[in-house]
C-alpha positions in Angstrom: 6.0 -3.1 -19.9 9.4 -4.9 -20.1 10.7 -6.1 -16.5 13.8 -3.6 -17.0 11.5 -0.7 -17.5 9.2 -1.6 -15.2 11.9 -2.3 -12.6 13.6 1.3 -13.5 9.8 2.8 -13.3 9.4 1.6 -10.0 13.1 2.9 -8.6 12.1 6.2 -9.8 8.8 6.4 -7.9 10.5 5.4 -4.9 13.1 8.0 -5.2 10.7 10.5 -5.9 8.9 9.6 -2.9 12.0 9.8 -0.6 12.8 13.0 -2.4 9.5 14.3 -1.0 9.5 13.1 2.5 13.1 14.8 3.0 11.5 17.9 2.0 8.3 17.5 4.2 10.9 17.2 7.2 12.2 13.5 7.4 15.9 13.9 6.7 17.1 10.5 7.2 14.7 8.3 4.8 16.1 6.5 2.2 15.0 3.9 -0.4 15.7 0.0 1.2 17.5 -2.6 -0.6 15.5 -5.8 -1.5 15.2 -8.4 0.7 13.7 -11.3 -1.1 11.1 -12.8 1.2 11.7 -11.2 4.0 11.0 -7.6 2.8 10.7 -5.2 5.0 9.0 -2.2 2.8 10.7 0.1 0.2 11.7 3.1 2.4 13.6 3.1 5.4 14.6 6.2 7.7 11.4 6.5 9.7 11.5 4.1 13.0 8.5 2.0 13.4 6.9 2.8 10.2 6.7 0.6 7.0 6.1 2.1 3.5 5.3 0.3 0.2 5.4 2.5 -2.7 3.9 1.3 -5.6 3.6 2.8 -9.4 1.3 1.7 -12.3 -1.5 2.2 -14.3 -3.5 -0.9 -12.8 -4.7 -0.9 -9.2 -4.1 -3.9 -7.1 -5.0 -2.4 -4.0 -6.1 -6.0 -2.1 -2.7 -7.3 -3.4 -0.6 -4.5 -2.4 -2.1 -4.1 1.1 -1.3 -7.9 1.7 2.3 -7.3 0.7 2.3 -4.6 3.2 1.1 -6.7 6.1 3.2 -9.3 5.4 6.3 -6.5 5.3 4.7 -5.0 8.5 5.3 -8.4 10.2 8.9 -8.6 8.8 9.6 -5.0 9.6 8.4 -6.0 13.4 6.1 -2.6 13.0 2.2 -1.8 13.7 2.2 1.2 11.4 2.6 1.0 7.6 1.1 2.6 4.8 1.1 1.5 0.9 1.8 4.7 -1.0 0.3 4.8 -4.8 1.3 6.6 -7.8 -1.8 7.1 -10.1 -1.2 7.3 -13.9 -0.8 10.5 -14.7 0.2 12.2 -11.6 3.6 12.8 -11.3 3.8 14.9 -7.9 4.7 13.1 -5.1 1.8 15.3 -3.2 -0.8 14.4 -5.3 -0.6 10.6 -4.6 -2.7 8.5 -2.9 -1.5 6.8 0.8 -3.6 3.9 1.7 -3.5 2.5 5.6 -5.5 -0.2 7.1 -8.2 0.9 9.1 -6.9 -0.5 12.5 -3.3 1.4 11.9 -5.9 4.7 10.8 -7.4 4.3 14.2 -4.6 4.2 16.3 -3.1 7.3 14.7 -5.9 9.3 15.1 -6.2 8.1 18.9 -2.6 9.1 19.1 -3.4 12.2 17.7 -5.6 12.9 20.3 -9.0 12.1 18.7 
């Protein structure tokens, strides 16, 4: 895939995720501008939460979660997730969200478990 095509696909995937979150009740989410080495995730508008959005036929979960870890530090958050658009799944409700285990435990405890 050409770099321009990959960039356009990534931007479209990020916008689809933003639209989905807005439909689910988070009206202030939006795509975040690129920040180079100081990247703080792809989506803003949910204070305290870092979101990394990925789309592609090749899954690089270890690399993507490492990226999320850096972005969470840059964003000064302790909650973050990577959303993955699997090939052949155009609807955001069918995508996957991956969280680090320590984040999952904190969320479950906060929910009363």
